LOTI-703797 format. One record per residue (C-alpha): x, y, z; residue in three letters. Coordinates in steps of 0.05 Angstrom, whole numbers, padded with zeros to 5 digits, always signed. Layout:
N
XYZALA;...
***
This chain:
261
+01544-01035-00210MET;+01486-01030-00160MET;+01416-01033-00189THR;+01361-01029-00137SER;+01402-01050-00076SER;+01458-01091-00048LEU;+01444-01165-00059ASP;+01422-01176+00013GLU;+01371-01120+00006PHE;+01340-01144-00060SER;+01276-01177-00035ALA;+01214-01161+00004GLY;+01192-01094-00025PHE;+01117-01088-00016PRO;+01107-01036-00072ASN;+01139-01073-00129ARG;+01072-01096-00157ALA;+01050-01024-00168ALA;+01061-00992-00236ALA;+01127-00953-00240ALA;+01119-00877-00240ALA;+01194-00869-00252ILE;+01241-00916-00289GLU;+01315-00900-00292ILE;+01365-00943-00329VAL;+01441-00935-00329GLY;+01439-00861-00311LEU;+01505-00825-00313GLN;+01514-00750-00299VAL;+01582-00715-00299ASN;+01604-00651-00265ARG;+01666-00629-00302GLY;+01712-00690-00301ASP;+01677-00722-00241ARG;+01615-00766-00241PRO;+01557-00737-00200ALA;+01511-00797-00213VAL;+01542-00864-00228ARG;+01507-00917-00271ASP;+01442-00914-00231LEU;+01384-00960-00246THR;+01319-00959-00206VAL;+01243-00961-00210GLN;+01198-00920-00165ILE;+01127-00945-00155ALA;+01067-00900-00167GLY;+01025-00875-00109GLY;+01081-00881-00058THR;+01126-00836-00017ILE;+01199-00853-00033THR;+01253-00821+00009GLY;+01318-00803-00025LEU;+01369-00803+00030LEU;+01443-00790+00036GLY;+01495-00738+00057PRO;+01500-00670+00025SER;+01536-00674-00042GLY;+01518-00747-00055CYS;+01478-00732-00118GLY;+01407-00726-00092LYS;+01391-00659-00123SER;+01425-00679-00188THR;+01382-00741-00192LEU;+01319-00700-00179MET;+01337-00652-00235ARG;+01345-00712-00281CYS;+01275-00735-00263ILE;+01242-00667-00276VAL;+01282-00660-00341GLY;+01327-00600-00325THR;+01394-00637-00321GLN;+01439-00656-00379ILE;+01456-00730-00374VAL;+01518-00765-00401ALA;+01485-00833-00409ALA;+01424-00874-00392GLY;+01349-00860-00394SER;+01297-00830-00347VAL;+01224-00846-00360THR;+01170-00809-00320VAL;+01097-00828-00323LEU;+01110-00863-00389GLY;+01147-00805-00422HIS;+01220-00784-00427PRO;+01237-00738-00369ALA;+01223-00665-00387GLY;+01176-00682-00445ALA;+01120-00632-00459ALA;+01063-00678-00437PRO;+01093-00679-00366LEU;+01091-00604-00355ARG;+01024-00605-00319HIS;+01035-00674-00289ARG;+01100-00663-00250VAL;+01110-00614-00192GLY;+01179-00594-00168TYR;+01198-00559-00104VAL;+01271-00538-00100THR;+01312-00527-00037GLN;+01306-00451-00044ASP;+01234-00425-00049PRO;+01217-00405-00121THR;+01170-00348-00105ILE;+01167-00273-00116TYR;+01179-00234-00052ASP;+01143-00171-00078ASP;+01078-00209-00091LEU;+01027-00232-00041ARG;+01018-00306-00026VAL;+00954-00310-00067ILE;+00985-00274-00126ASP;+01045-00321-00127ASN;+01000-00382-00128VAL;+00952-00352-00179ARG;+01011-00337-00224TYR;+01032-00410-00224PHE;+00959-00431-00233ALA;+00957-00388-00296ALA;+01021-00420-00321LEU;+00991-00489-00311TYR;+00924-00468-00341GLY;+00885-00480-00277THR;+00834-00435-00244SER;+00841-00383-00188SER;+00798-00430-00147ALA;+00853-00482-00151SER;+00901-00429-00123ALA;+00855-00418-00064THR;+00850-00493-00052ALA;+00926-00501-00055ALA;+00937-00446-00004ILE;+00886-00477+00042ARG;+00920-00546+00034SER;+00986-00519+00061VAL;+00954-00482+00119GLY;+00966-00411+00096LEU;+00894-00384+00092ASP;+00909-00332+00145ASP;+00970-00307+00105HIS;+00941-00307+00035ARG;+00945-00231+00031ALA;+01015-00226+00061ASP;+01074-00207+00018TYR;+01122-00265+00011CYS;+01182-00222+00030GLY;+01152-00215+00099ASN;+01142-00289+00112LEU;+01183-00336+00155SER;+01226-00390+00123GLY;+01176-00444+00138GLY;+01119-00403+00109GLN;+01159-00390+00045ARG;+01170-00465+00038THR;+01095-00475+00043ARG;+01082-00423-00011VAL;+01130-00459-00057SER;+01093-00524-00043LEU;+01026-00490-00058ALA;+01054-00465-00124CYS;+01072-00538-00142ALA;+01006-00566-00117LEU;+00963-00518-00156VAL;+00968-00562-00219ALA;+00948-00624-00178GLU;+01010-00662-00203PRO;+01012-00738-00208GLU;+01086-00736-00188LEU;+01113-00688-00136LEU;+01189-00681-00129VAL;+01211-00647-00065LEU;+01284-00628-00054ASP;+01297-00625+00021GLU;+01231-00589+00036PRO;+01239-00593+00112THR;+01310-00565+00119VAL;+01312-00511+00173GLY;+01240-00521+00194LEU;+01218-00529+00266ASP;+01196-00599+00288PRO;+01122-00581+00291VAL;+01122-00554+00220LEU;+01160-00615+00195ARG;+01106-00660+00224VAL;+01052-00618+00191ASP;+01086-00623+00123LEU;+01095-00698+00128TRP;+01021-00704+00145GLU;+01006-00666+00081GLN;+01053-00712+00041PHE;+01018-00774+00069ASN;+00950-00745+00050ASP;+00974-00733-00021LEU;+01000-00804-00027ALA;+00934-00832-00001ARG;+00900-00794-00058ARG;+00946-00826-00109GLY;+01002-00776-00117THR;+01073-00804-00123THR;+01123-00766-00080LEU;+01199-00767-00083LEU;+01226-00731-00022VAL;+01300-00719-00010SER;+01332-00709+00058SER;+01398-00717+00094HIS;+01360-00727+00160VAL;+01353-00802+00172MET;+01297-00796+00223ASP;+01251-00773+00166GLU;+01260-00841+00132ALA;+01204-00872+00175ASP;+01154-00827+00139HIS;+01170-00862+00073CYS;+01145-00927+00044GLY;+01210-00939+00005ASP;+01280-00912+00013LEU;+01335-00898-00037LEU;+01402-00893-00001LEU;+01456-00856-00040MET;+01529-00842-00029ARG;+01580-00810-00076GLU;+01532-00813-00135GLY;+01515-00887-00127ARG;+01452-00921-00104LEU;+01470-00965-00046LEU;+01401-00993-00030ALA;+01328-00990-00049HIS;+01291-01016+00011ILE;+01235-01004+00062THR;+01252-00976+00131PRO;+01230-01040+00167ASP;+01270-01084+00121LEU;+01331-01039+00128LEU;+01328-01047+00204ARG;+01317-01122+00198LYS;+01374-01136+00150ASP;+01424-01092+00186THR;+01400-01112+00256GLU;+01399-01038+00275CYS;+01342-01002+00310THR;+01368-00934+00289SER;+01359-00918+00215LEU;+01421-00874+00218GLU;+01462-00933+00244GLU;+01429-00978+00192ALA;+01451-00930+00137PHE;+01522-00930+00165LEU;+01521-01006+00163THR;+01502-01004+00089VAL;+01559-00956+00076ILE;+01609-01001+00113ARG;+01586-01061+00072ARG;+01592-01023+00007SER;+01661-00999+00026ASP;+01684-01069+00044SER;+01659-01095-00023SER;+01694-01039-00061GLY;+01630-01009-00090ILE;+01649-00938-00073ASN;+01721-00940-00094ARG;+01744-00878-00132ALA;+01738-00883-00208ASP;
***
């Protein structure tokens, strides 16, 4: 069983002194007769950007649903900001952006964000501020059905930001976006982290890992490593993070960690 990393990756994490925003112990999630998340234990520090990386189908989205409290688990515990995942006190403290934009196409941008502001009990002024923060001031009166894919992603992000969450869970928010827009979004994520928000961002694009303070590397439902980008390069002796991840996979395969159950 892997806890935070392979043994050779177990030291040198700069954020371990920070209070944990997320604590997961022995998490097991099954899909039919197959495990989707396998005995996963990890802590995620508050006020950091943690990248959740791995190939499609490795369990990233399932793990995120566990953290926001929308996934049935077979075993283990998930504690978020001191409460069980999905508990009522977390409803205004955790923001969640899914892979597909969760917005209403027949409403304007401002109406979508005001609707979520009303659900969270925040003001219309907070909706205006959230739209400004994602760079959509010029499109606030546009109907969401007429927006580009990247703009729709930004509206979804604004709907999550309107509650000013302490934890923001983002499931592959940059998929399909052009490089300029991806850079803009990561700048926004860094600004949020500087202001104290904890972010968990999933991706299957390894070059995004350098934007993160910590990395969780997953494969076949297992956590292979919890490590920083610099330490990953150092311990694998790879300059490319993609090659470094492949090295971690080869080591886990040779040790039998990912053998079929």
